[in-house]
ZAMARGU-4260 file (C-alpha; in steps of 0.2 Angstrom, whole numbers, plus 5000, padded with zeros to 4 digits):
<rodrens>
0) 4999/5001/5001 | 5014/5014/5005 | 5026/5008/4990 | 5009/5012/4978 | 5006/5029/4988
5) 5022/5033/4985 | 5024/5030/4964 | 5017/5038/4948 | 5007/5027/4939 | 5012/5028/4919
10) 4996/5038/4915 | 5001/5049/4928 | 5019/5053/4926 | 5013/5055/4906 | 4999/5068/4910
15) 5013/5077/4923 | 5025/5078/4909 | 5015/5084/4898 | 5006/5098/4909 | 5026/5102/4912
20) 5029/5103/4894 | 5014/5114/4891 | 5017/5125/4907 | 5037/5126/4899 | 5028/5135/4883
25) 5016/5144/4892 | 5023/5151/4904 | 5043/5150/4904 | 5046/5150/4885 | 5040/5167/4881
30) 5045/5176/4898 | 5063/5168/4894 | 5063/5174/4877 | 5059/5191/4882 | 5071/5194/4898
35) 5085/5186/4886 | 5082/5198/4872 | 5082/5210/4887 | 5097/5206/4896 | 5108/5202/4878
40) 5119/5217/4872 | 5130/5216/4859 | 5143/5206/4866 | 5133/5195/4874 | 5123/5196/4893
45) 5125/5214/4898 | 5116/5226/4908 | 5119/5239/4897 | 5102/5240/4887 | 5091/5241/4903
50) 5102/5254/4908 | 5103/5261/4890 | 5084/5261/4891 | 5083/5272/4909 | 5093/5284/4902
55) 5080/5292/4890 | 5068/5304/4900 | 5055/5299/4890 | 5056/5280/4900 | 5060/5288/4916
60) 5045/5299/4916 | 5034/5282/4909 | 5041/5269/4922 | 5039/5285/4937 | 5018/5290/4930
65) 5017/5270/4931 | 5024/5267/4948 | 5014/5285/4954 | 4996/5281/4948 | 4998/5261/4952
70) 5001/5264/4971 | 4991/5279/4971 | 4976/5272/4964 | 4980/5253/4973 | 4980/5261/4991
75) 4960/5270/4986 | 4955/5255/4980 | 4960/5247/4994 | 4952/5259/5007 | 4935/5260/4996
80) 4933/5243/4993 | 4938/5237/5011 | 4925/5248/5018 | 4911/5242/5003 | 4918/5225/5011
85) 4914/5230/5029 | 4897/5237/5026 | 4890/5221/5015 | 4899/5207/5028 | 4898/5214/5047
90) 4881/5226/5045 | 4865/5221/5044 | 4861/5232/5027 | 4847/5223/5017 | 4848/5218/4998
95) 4866/5213/5001 | 4864/5197/4985 | 4860/5214/4973 | 4872/5225/4981 | 4884/5213/4979
100) 4881/5212/4960 | 4882/5229/4958 | 4896/5232/4966 | 4906/5220/4957 | 4899/5223/4940
105) 4909/5237/4936 | 4925/5223/4937 | 4917/5216/4922 | 4915/5230/4911 | 4932/5234/4902
110) 4945/5247/4906 | 4942/5258/4891 | 4924/5257/4890 | 4924/5265/4910 | 4936/5278/4902
115) 4924/5283/4889 | 4908/5280/4897 | 4918/5294/4912 | 4923/5306/4900 | 4905/5305/4892
120) 4900/5310/4908 | 4911/5325/4915 | 4916/5333/4897 | 4908/5350/4891 | 4901/5339/4876
125) 4892/5327/4888 | 4875/5322/4881 | 4869/5319/4900 | 4874/5335/4905 | 4869/5344/4893
130) 4851/5335/4896 | 4854/5343/4913 | 4859/5361/4909 | 4875/5357/4920 | 4888/5353/4906
135) 4904/5364/4910 | 4907/5378/4896 | 4912/5374/4881 | 4929/5373/4874 | 4934/5370/4894
140) 4946/5356/4896 | 4939/5337/4903 | 4946/5338/4919 | 4947/5317/4917 | 4963/5321/4904
145) 4977/5322/4919 | 4986/5313/4931 | 4969/5312/4944 | 4960/5308/4933 | 4969/5291/4928
150) 4972/5288/4946 | 4954/5290/4949 | 4944/5278/4938 | 4963/5266/4940 | 4955/5266/4959
155) 4938/5264/4956 | 4942/5250/4942 | 4949/5240/4953 | 4938/5243/4969 | 4927/5228/4963
160) 4942/5218/4963 | 4948/5224/4982 | 4931/5222/4988 | 4929/5204/4982 | 4945/5198/4990
165) 4941/5207/5008 | 4925/5200/5006 | 4932/5182/5005 | 4941/5185/5021 | 4930/5192/5031
170) 4919/5177/5026 | 4929/5165/5033 | 4937/5175/5050 | 4932/5163/5066 | 4915/5173/5074
175) 4920/5165/5091 | 4935/5178/5090 | 4921/5191/5087 | 4912/5185/5100 | 4926/5184/5113
180) 4929/5203/5110 | 4911/5208/5111 | 4908/5197/5126 | 4924/5208/5135 | 4915/5223/5130
185) 4923/5228/5115 | 4909/5239/5105 | 4910/5238/5086 | 4924/5253/5081 | 4939/5243/5094
190) 4930/5225/5090 | 4935/5233/5070 | 4951/5241/5075 | 4956/5227/5085 | 4952/5214/5081
195) 4946/5212/5063 | 4956/5224/5055 | 4973/5216/5062 | 4965/5198/5055 | 4964/5202/5037
200) 4979/5209/5039 | 4987/5197/5026 | 4971/5198/5015 | 4972/5218/5014 | 4991/5215/5011
205) 4983/5205/4996 | 4972/5214/4988 | 4981/5229/4990 | 4995/5220/4977 | 4985/5213/4968
210) 4977/5231/4964 | 4993/5239/4961 | 4999/5224/4951 | 4984/5226/4939 | 4986/5247/4940
215) 5004/5244/4933 | 4998/5235/4917 | 4982/5243/4913 | 4981/5250/4897 | 4965/5255/4893
220) 4963/5268/4905 | 4978/5277/4904 | 4978/5277/4883 | 4962/5285/4883 | 4967/5301/4897
225) 4984/5300/4898 | 4989/5302/4882 | 4976/5320/4880 | 4982/5323/4896 | 5001/5321/4891
230) 5003/5307/4907 | 5012/5294/4898 | 5016/5275/4908 | 5026/5262/4902 | 5012/5249/4893
235) 5006/5268/4884 | 5021/5269/4879 | 5027/5252/4873 | 5010/5251/4865 | 5015/5270/4854
240) 5032/5264/4851 | 5026/5248/4844 | 5011/5257/4834 | 5023/5269/4827 | 5040/5258/4819
245) 5032/5239/4822 | 5042/5225/4825 | 5057/5231/4821 | 5055/5240/4838 | 5056/5223/4849
250) 5074/5223/4856 | 5069/5241/4863 | 5052/5237/4868 | 5059/5221/4875 | 5070/5229/4887
255) 5054/5240/4893 | 5044/5227/4897 | 5055/5217/4906 | 5057/5234/4916 | 5037/5232/4920
260) 5038/5215/4923 | 5053/5217/4934 | 5041/5229/4945 | 5027/5220/4944 | 5036/5204/4950
265) 5047/5214/4963 | 5027/5221/4972 | 5023/5203/4972 | 5036/5195/4981 | 5036/5212/4992
270) 5018/5208/4997 | 5023/5189/5000 | 5036/5191/5013 | 5023/5206/5022 | 5010/5194/5023
275) 5023/5181/5030 | 5025/5192/5043 | 5008/5198/5047 | 5000/5182/5046 | 4989/5176/5059
280) 4986/5159/5064 | 4969/5154/5070 | 4959/5141/5079 | 4943/5133/5075 | 4931/5131/5062
285) 4930/5149/5051 | 4910/5155/5053 | 4903/5170/5045 | 4909/5187/5055 | 4897/5195/5067
290) 4884/5204/5061 | 4882/5222/5070 | 4866/5230/5071 | 4867/5249/5063 | 4850/5252/5071
295) 4844/5270/5066 | 4860/5273/5053 | 4856/5259/5041 | 4845/5268/5032 | 4859/5281/5030
300) 4870/5267/5026 | 4862/5260/5012 | 4857/5276/5005 | 4876/5280/5004 | 4878/5265/4996
305) 4866/5267/4982 | 4874/5281/4980 | 4891/5273/4978 | 4881/5263/4963 | 4872/5275/4957
310) 4891/5288/4956 | 4902/5274/4953 | 4889/5262/4939 | 4874/5272/4933 | 4879/5288/4930
315) 4893/5284/4917 | 4883/5271/4911 | 4871/5282/4905 | 4883/5296/4899 | 4889/5281/4887
320) 4871/5278/4882 | 4865/5296/4880 | 4883/5297/4867 | 4878/5281/4859 | 4857/5289/4854
325) 4865/5304/4847 | 4869/5306/4827 | 4888/5314/4830 | 4896/5316/4847 | 4893/5334/4856
330) 4874/5333/4846 | 4863/5338/4861 | 4852/5323/4866 | 4832/5326/4865 | 4819/5318/4856
335) 4823/5327/4838 | 4842/5321/4839 | 4839/5301/4846 | 4846/5288/4833 | 4846/5270/4836
340) 4857/5270/4819 | 4875/5268/4830 | 4868/5251/4837 | 4863/5246/4817 | 4879/5251/4813
345) 4888/5241/4826 | 4877/5226/4825 | 4870/5225/4807 | 4882/5234/4793 | 4900/5235/4802
350) 4909/5216/4801 | 4923/5221/4812 | 4911/5222/4826 | 4902/5206/4823 | 4917/5198/4819
355) 4927/5207/4833 | 4910/5198/4846 | 4913/5183/4839 | 4930/5180/4840 | 4930/5187/4858
360) 4916/5174/4863 | 4926/5159/4855 | 4943/5164/4861 | 4936/5168/4882 | 4926/5154/4880
365) 4940/5145/4874 | 4949/5148/4885 | 4939/5146/4899 | 4934/5128/4897 | 4953/5123/4893
370) 4961/5131/4908 | 4945/5124/4919 | 4951/5106/4913 | 4970/5109/4915 | 4966/5116/4934
375) 4958/5101/4939 | 4974/5092/4934 | 4986/5106/4940 | 4978/5103/4956 | 4976/5084/4956
380) 4995/5087/4956 | 4999/5102/4966 | 4990/5090/4980 | 4996/5074/4978 | 5007/5064/4992
385) 5021/5059/4977 | 5032/5073/4983 | 5041/5072/4965 | 5022/5075/4960 | 5019/5089/4971
390) 5034/5097/4969 | 5030/5098/4949 | 5013/5105/4950 | 5019/5117/4963 | 5030/5124/4952
395) 5017/5125/4937 | 5005/5133/4951 | 5020/5145/4953 | 5025/5148/4935 | 5005/5153/4932
400) 5005/5164/4945 | 5019/5175/4941 | 5013/5175/4923 | 4996/5182/4931 | 5007/5195/4939
405) 5015/5200/4923 | 5005/5215/4914 | 4996/5209/4901 | 5004/5218/4887 | 5023/5213/4893
410) 5014/5194/4892 | 5009/5202/4874 | 5027/5207/4871 | 5031/5190/4877 | 5023/5180/4865
415) 5028/5190/4851 | 5046/5186/4853 | 5041/5166/4856 | 5027/5165/4841 | 5034/5177/4829
420) 5044/5166/4818 | 5035/5149/4814 | 5035/5135/4822 | 5047/5121/4821 | 5044/5106/4812
425) 5026/5115/4805 | 5032/5130/4797 | 5019/5138/4804 | 5020/5156/4812 | 5005/5161/4824
430) 5009/5181/4823 | 4995/5189/4818 | 4984/5177/4819 | 4968/5174/4832 | 4978/5157/4839
435) 4990/5167/4848 | 4978/5179/4857 | 4971/5164/4863 | 4987/5156/4869 | 4991/5171/4879
440) 4973/5170/4887 | 4979/5153/4893 | 4995/5161/4902 | 4987/5177/4907 | 4972/5170/4916
445) 4976/5152/4921 | 4980/5157/4940 | 4960/5163/4939 | 4956/5147/4936 | 4967/5137/4948
450) 4963/5146/4964 | 4945/5139/4967 | 4952/5121/4960 | 4967/5120/4973 | 4955/5125/4989
455) 4944/5110/4983 | 4957/5100/4982 | 4964/5106/4998 | 4944/5099/5006 | 4947/5082/5000
460) 4951/5067/5011 | 4966/5058/5004 | 4961/5042/5008 | 4949/5044/4992 | 4964/5043/4981
465) 4971/5026/4993 | 4956/5017/4991 | 4953/5019/4974 | 4972/5015/4970 | 4968/4999/4982
470) 4953/4997/4971 | 4966/4994/4955 | 4958/5010/4949 | 4970/5017/4937 | 4974/5035/4933
475) 4960/5038/4919 | 4947/5031/4931 | 4952/5040/4947 | 4950/5057/4939 | 4936/5054/4929
480) 4925/5046/4941 | 4932/5055/4958 | 4941/5069/4959 | 4934/5077/4942 | 4915/5076/4947
485) 4921/5081/4966 | 4931/5099/4960 | 4919/5101/4945 | 4909/5117/4955 | 4925/5126/4957
490) 4933/5121/4940 | 4917/5128/4934 | 4917/5146/4944 | 4937/5148/4937 | 4930/5144/4921
495) 4916/5158/4922 | 4929/5171/4931 | 4942/5167/4914 | 4927/5169/4901 | 4919/5185/4910
500) 4940/5194/4911 | 4945/5188/4894 | 4929/5190/4884 | 4930/5211/4889 | 4950/5212/4891
505) 4961/5224/4880 | 4978/5223/4889 | 4982/5207/4881 | 4974/5210/4864 | 4981/5226/4860
510) 4999/5222/4854 | 4990/5203/4847 | 4976/5206/4837 | 4976/5210/4815 | 4964/5213/4803
515) 4952/5199/4804 | 4955/5195/4822 | 4949/5209/4831 | 4940/5208/4848 | 4928/5217/4857
520) 4941/5228/4868 | 4954/5230/4851 | 4938/5237/4841 | 4931/5248/4853 | 4947/5258/4858
525) 4951/5258/4839 | 4937/5268/4836 | 4936/5277/4849 | 4954/5282/4846 | 4949/5286/4826
530) 4936/5299/4832 | 4919/5287/4828 | 4914/5291/4847 | 4895/5287/4844 | 4900/5271/4838
535) 4913/5264/4851 | 4899/5270/4864 | 4885/5260/4856 | 4897/5244/4854 | 4902/5247/4874
540) 4885/5250/4878 | 4881/5232/4870 | 4897/5223/4878 | 4890/5230/4894 | 4874/5223/4892
545) 4878/5207/4884 | 4891/5207/4900 | 4875/5211/4914 | 4863/5200/4906 | 4876/5185/4906
550) 4881/5189/4923 | 4862/5191/4928 | 4858/5174/4918 | 4871/5164/4929 | 4865/5174/4945
555) 4848/5164/4944 | 4856/5150/4937 | 4865/5148/4954 | 4852/5144/4963 | 4852/5127/4955
560) 4869/5124/4954 | 4882/5118/4969 | 4888/5131/4980 | 4903/5139/4974 | 4900/5137/4955
565) 4895/5157/4953 | 4907/5168/4961 | 4899/5184/4969 | 4882/5174/4973 | 4879/5177/4992
</rodrens>
């Protein structure tokens, strides 16, 4: 029994080898080529390319702007997200499920759509403000075209991310710890400051670091707001140089990409080190934290939360819809000017938009399904008893985490370096095809699919595997009859998150798309960047509506699905 348990069967070994080979192609090879290109000078390995890049005033300014916008927006997002999570998790406010859905919905809205919506809300030509009679004077600059505008929208974009992480941390805090503080006479404020927040320290660090990395690699918001405001970040600088000079600039762009990757990985390493120091071990079964009764303050708290949802969701989307309903940007919205021509252009006449919807659905859906299957296999090896298998599975999971931490635009440069030339033996190049976007999605979002599956495997009894082995079940039979069905809800949850994340993204595909292989994100950005604001607004409205409908249908289906399949259900 012990001998069989401590060794791998032929099926296990072959599956693990295939998994590691795929991980090498997705995670190791592209990033390895990127760093080799960035650290190679005329005479071999050298730091001279990095030194030369940092000697450029434009590069230094872009690096400072990236760090500035990422750090300040991450702090703001963490503060707002924590406050919202506390309001939902430890108070007696009503309609919590609807509130969580409304708070998380902006996370599924593409960042460039967020930028477009807010510029329509605050600008002097805003149809919505024009109808209300409060539009700024014609010719006045839009206040969002500035450092402050970039930081503010990055904070709003990533607040749902910090909210979700902190809410998850609050749900697993042991209730008896809070009960003990209340019995000792601590009021809600003291319990929050002396008990709940200290116990949440690791979660807060993780949420802040994730918001920082996400903001560091964000392309849509800094591109649409920073370029007019002369506030250029590194992702925008990389896009500008590659778009202007083409693949011939790859060596120089690889240096900038490696610089961004180093900053992101340093942030992740710092977060892990701080978490080890801030970690608090708890004894006992995790339960929901105690709910504090707000009393007479409850209506005011609910009104404040409703005002937040209105300000960050309803108001900008209303302005976006108003822009989509006028014949030309700047035309006031009234009964005589309202039109559906922009929606007809998007849904009927423009072949590029129809292709974009099809391409995004295909690549995002394929990535979700493929990564769910890979997560089921990888999770088995990460939790395996055999030391070699466990270490190999852990290496795969670590590589996926690091790939997720790397900004999307850096990952796209790495994939261009890896797949620009024809593949060996096959002689086919993936560059300028939909396949390179699909593969990049697998590398970028593998960690999202893996996290819930690993959590599910951690709850399984190892005796299940032992009993199946003793009964003579091979690896394929054990996976198909035991482990895959047990972790299927978690795998489905990961697949849903991958699909919703990849469906509207632009950061990864901004440098990988080509004519005929457009995605939703790149098409909306190109319309807006080309001056077709009303068409961009119409496509953005359709995209947001489709995302909201899909999330609503999934939420409704969650009533009959196992717990955990729909990530945002209370």
